[in-house]
N, C-alpha and C positions, 0 to 999 in steps of 0.2 A: 504494500500500500504506500502511495506517495505521501511524503511529509508535507504538511501545510506550511505556507510561508507566513511570517508575521503580518505581512500586508493583508493576506487573505483573512487571517484571524481578526484583524482590526476591522476589516470590511464586514465580516459576519457579526461582530459586536455592534457595529453601527446599525446594521439591519435589524438586529433584535431590539435595540433601543428605539429605532424608528417605528416599530410596530406597537409600541406602548408599554414595554417592560422597563421599569424604573432602574436607574443606576444602582440603587440600593439592593434591588432584587437580584441584579446580576452579580454584585459583589458578594452576596450571600451564597452564591452557587458557582462562582467562577473557578476556573482551573487554577491550581497553584503550581503547575508545571508547564513548561513550554515544550511542545513537541519538536520544535525546530532543531533542538540540540541533542535529541535522543538518537542513539544509533539504531538504524532500522534492523529489525530482526527478521529472519526468514524461517520457513518451515511451518508446521502445523502444531496446534496446541489443544490441550484439554484443560478446562477450568472447573473447579469445584468450590462451592461457597460453604463457609462454615456455619453461618447464622448464629454465631456465638453471642450470648447476651453481654459478655464482657468486652466485646469489640469484634465486629464482623470482619472477616477476611475472605479474599479469593485466593485459592491456591492454584498455581499455574504449573502445567506439566508439558514437556515437549512430546510430540507424537512421532514415532518413527514410521517408515513405510510399511513395516510389518504389524503396526498397531500397538506395539509396546510403548510405554510411557515412562518418563523420568522426571523427577521434580525439578522445577526451574525457578520457583520463587513464590513468595507470599506477599499479598498486597492488601493493605488495610482499606476498607471502604470509607472510613471516617464516621460510620454509623454503628448501630447496635442491632444484633439479631434478637430473636425472641422465640418462644415455643408456644404453640397452641395448647390450650388446656387439655390434658390427657394424652398429649403426643409423647411418643417415646423415640422411635427410630426416625420419625419424620417431623422435625420441629415445626415447620410452617404448613405441613400437610397439603402440598399443592404441587403443580407442575409449572415450569416456566419461571421460577423465582430467580434464575440466572439466565440471561438471554442475550445472544449476539444479535446485533441489528446492523442496518446500513451495509449490507454485503460483508458482514463480519468485521467492519472497521471499528465498531464500538461494542462494548460489553456493558449491560445494565444489570446491576445487582440490587435486589430488594433488601431493605433494612427494616425488618418487621418491628423491631423494638424502638426505632427512631421515627417511624412514619415517614421515611424518605426512601429514595432510590439514588444510587451512585452510578455515574457514567465514567467508564474507563475508555481511553483509546487503546486499540489493540495493535501491537507491532510484533507479530509472531507470538512468542511466549511472554513478551514483555508488555506490561500494562502501565498506562500513564493515567493517573487520577485527573479527571477533568472537572467534575461537577457533582455536587450532592444537592438534590432538589426535593421539596416536600411532595409526598405522594398524593396530596389532596384528599386524604382519608386516613383511616386507621388500619394498621396491621397489613401493609402491602405484601402480597404473596406471589403475584404472577405478572409478567410483562409480555406484551405482544407488539409486533410492528408490521407495518405494510407501507412501502415507499417511505415518505417522510412523516408518517403518522406512528405514534407510539402510545399504547394504552397501558395503564397500570391498574391492576385489580386490588382493591382494598377489602379485606375479609372481616374486619372487626366492626362492631356496632351494627348500624343499619346496612352496611356494605355499600360500596360504590365502585364505579369505574371512571377513571379520569383520563382524558385524552390530551396528549402533548404533540407538539410538532418539533421535528428535528431541524434546527438551523445550524449549518456547519456541523460542529461536533456537540452542540448543546441542545438540551431539551428545554422547550419553553411551554409552560402550562397554558392551556386554552380554557380560561375560566368558565366560559359558557358551555364547555364540553365535559362537564362532570355529571354523571347520572347516578342518583341515589337508588339503591335496589330494594329499599323498604324491608330489610330483614330485621330480625330481633336477636342478633348475636351479641355476645359479650366481647370485651376486648381485654386480653386475647380471646379469640373465639374457641369454642369446643372444636377439637380436631376433626370430628365427624360433620359438624355443621358449618365450619368455615368454608369459604368458597374455594373451588378446586383449580380453575384455570380460566384464562382469557386468551382468545386468539382471533385474528382476522381470517376470514375465509380466503382461499388462495386468490380469488378475483378481487378481493378488497371491498366487496359490496356489503358485507355484514361483519359484525363483531359478536362473538359467541362467548357466553359465560356458563360454566358448569357450577351448579349451586350446591352439590352434595346433598346432605340431609336437610339443609335449610328449607328447600322447596322441592327437592328431587326433580329438577327440571333443567332445561337449557333456556337462558334468556338471550334473545337475539336482537341486537340493535341494527337498524339499517345504517349504512355509511354513505352519505351523499357524495355527489361528484366533487364538492369542495371540502370533503372530509367531515361534514357535520353529522353528528350522531342523531338518530331518531330520538324523539322525546321520551318514548316508552318502548320497552322491549316486547317482542312477540315471544310468548312463553309456551314451550312444548314440554310436557311431562316426559321424563326418561322412561324407557321400557322397564328398566330395573332400578331399584332404589340405589342411592349414593353414587350418582354420576360424578366421577372424580376428575379424570383427565381425558384428553382426547387429542387426536391428530387428524390428518386428512389423507384420503386416498388420491390416486391420480385423477379421478373424476371430480374431485372437490367434495366428496361425501365425508361427513363426520364419522370417525372411527373412535368410539368411546369406551373407556374402561369404567365399568360399573361394579362397585366393590361389594355390594350386599350379597350377591351370589357368585362373585368372581367371574363376571361375564364381559364379553366384548359385544357391543351393539353398533350398528351402522345406520346412518340417517342421510337422506337426501335433503339438501338445503334448498327450499323453494324461494322463488323471487320475492315473496311477501315476508320471508323470514321464518315461516313455519317449517318444522322438520318433519319428514315422513320416514317412518321406520322401514328399514330394508331387511332387518333380521337381527337375531341375537344368538349367542352361543356361550356356554359356560366352560371353563377349563377344569372344573372340579377341584380347584385348589383353594387357597384361602387369601382373601383380600387383594384381588387384582385391582391395583389403584393407578399405576403409571403405565404409559404406552408410548412406544416409538415405532416408526415405520422405515422400511428400506426395501427397495426393489420389489414392491408389491406384497411384501410380508410385513407383519406387525408383531411386536414383542411386548408382552405384558409382564410387569413386575408384580409378583405375588408376595406382598409384605409378610403375610402370615405363614407362608410355606417356605420362604427363603429360596425361591426358584423363579425361573422365567419360562413363560409359555409362548408358543408361536402360533400365528394365525395367518390365513389368507382370505380371499373373497371368492364367492361364486361369480358367474358371469353377470348376475343381476345385482351384485354388490352386497349380498348377505355374507356375514362373517362365517368362516369355517375354522375349526380347531385343527391345527396341523400336529402339534406335539405339546401335550400338557406339561411336560418337564423337558423343554428344549435345552435348558441349562440349569445346573445347580449353582446357586450363588452363596450368599451368607445371610445371617440373621438380619431381619428387618430390611429386606430387599426393597428399594424405593426407586428413586428417579433414574432415568437413563438418557443416553444420547447416542446418536449414530454419527459416524464420521461423514463428512460431506460426500465422499466417494461411495458411501453405502457398503463399505467392506468390513467395518468394525463396529461392534456394539459395546458401549461402556455402561456398566450398571453399578450404581452406588448402593451400598448397604449401610444405612445409617445406624443400624443396631449393632454393628460390629466395627465400623470405621474402616471400610474397605471400598475399593473400586475394582471390579472384575472386568477384564477385557476379553471379548470373544470375536473371532473372525466369523464373518457371515458368508457361507458358501451357497451354491445353487440349491434351491429347495429349502432355504431358510435354516439349514443346519448350523448350529452354533458350536464352535470349537474353542475351548478356553485357551487364551494366550498367556495370561498372567493375572496375578492378584496383587494390587498395591495396598499395603497396610498403612497404618499410622495416620489415616484420615481422622480428624476429631470425631468422636462418637456423637451421633445425632446431628450430623451435618446434612444439609439438603440444598440442592441446586447444582446442575451440571450442564456443560455446554462444550461442544467440540467444533474446532475450526480446521 
């Protein structure tokens, strides 16, 4: 990634001030490091977030061509992590708490204990702290992006989603683009009732939220041509209770992990924001909560079973179980990430402080490459570049 010049940075700052952000607001969230004088790093990386209440950090690992990883550094977010009430292996009980945006040029980390998010510039395995900005709600747990739009999901209290715009390397809050979800959660929320994930559809026309046990549904906001969120969401009940996390298939259908009976369900996203069920299947394991996709296959983390299941889809988009125990992981199997080339799956186990790496071969077969230990226990958030 090319380094930005100081002239461009100054121009971006002028643009932000020009659209109505005060100088004091900028100084509260401005970068303390200048990218111009940082050595450019090459290669690929894996990032893991600690969500520690004593000081949140992002751990950086270099990724080799064979999928193996090695520790490269630790970077303080400047904020604090937190744990949902009752959570053990999964402190913020969500997917997308650590998210790469803008073609992997920036990394956004949630600070659930500070009600903020932190933005880092990404130079290979090297992170440069740029900004910490209020999440516009309580207990932020998930981040999504599409083009220059970034949304942050706040899981505490009544719940909210707040939309930002990316100007240069900086997030600028769009005050009129905060939507209250009308929930009745505490802060911190109960880990079963706190919100699961926020994501834009691949075409950018809708923003979807999984509500877990709060309402057992998907809230879908329209996204206008100018990025404006609809005033109220279209609500579709999930097929199974506790819709936790989701991804998308190649047709843009939602592929959802629903933890109550450890199932994967798929849904077509209609133009009006309503979801139509395409099918559901259980893996027979315990607490399938997180899900990642690669090459037409999907991998679900079973937190209660300490393993990973694999799925594919029928021609009509219905989910099909391929292997209930595609891989054995470690206690408290939680969040996962697939390498951009679709060749490696990284699975975080917050209950034991590990990251397991698996090669993904034809037919979704997972072959373990290695296990990295010494991740802080009850960490959550993972992303691969």
